[in-house]
N, C-alpha and C positions, 0 to 999 in steps of 0.2 A: 504494499500499500504506499510505502514511502516513495517509491518510484513514481506512482501515479500522482502524488502531490507535487513532486518535483517536475513532472511533465506538464502538469496544469499550470505551474508557476511560470514556465517559459512562455507558453502562449499568452498568458495574462500580461506578461511584460510587453509582448508585441501588440496586444490588443489595443492599448491606448493609441498607438500610431495608426493602426488599421481603423480604429473608431474615428479618429480625426480625419483620416482620408475619406472614409465613408460619409462622415458628416459634411465635410467640405464638398464632396460630390453631390450630396443631396441638396445642400444649400445652393450650389451653383445651378443645379437642375431647376430648383424652385425659382431662383432669380431669372433664369432664362425663360421659364414658363410665364412668369409674371410680366417680364419685358415684352414677350410676344403678345400676350393678352392686352397689355397696355397699348401696344402699337396698333393692334386690331381695333380696339375701342376708339383710339384717337382717329384712326382712318374713318371709322363710321361716323364719328362726331363731325369731322371736317366735311364729309360727304353730305351729311344732313344740313350743315350750315350752308354749303354751296347751293343745295337744293332750295333751302329757305330763301337765300339771297336772290336766286333766279325767280322764284315765285313772287317775292316782294317787288322785284324790278318789273315783272309783268303786271302786277296789280297797280303799281304807280303809273305805268304807261296807260293802262285802261282808265284810271282815274283822270289822268291828263286829257286823254281823248274824250272822255265824257264831259269834262269841264269845258274843253274847247268846243264841243258840239253844243253845249248849253249856251255858251257865249254867242256862237254863230246863230243859233236858233232864236235866242232872245232878241238879238239886234234886227233880225228879219221881221219879227212880228211887230 
């Protein structure tokens, strides 16, 4: 049994280094995943903002056209 205790001591001494490497790999994977998700969400937000901007531009153009038609129609009457 003494040899079993000695054998388990050596892997335990190596385990902190292995644990650190595993932890570093897990944290790096997590950060990469979060970065990719953030990039995706950012792209979606910018796409939505661009769409809203185009829609607002269209609405402004329609309002100007309606105002101009009202001015022309009011002066004719």
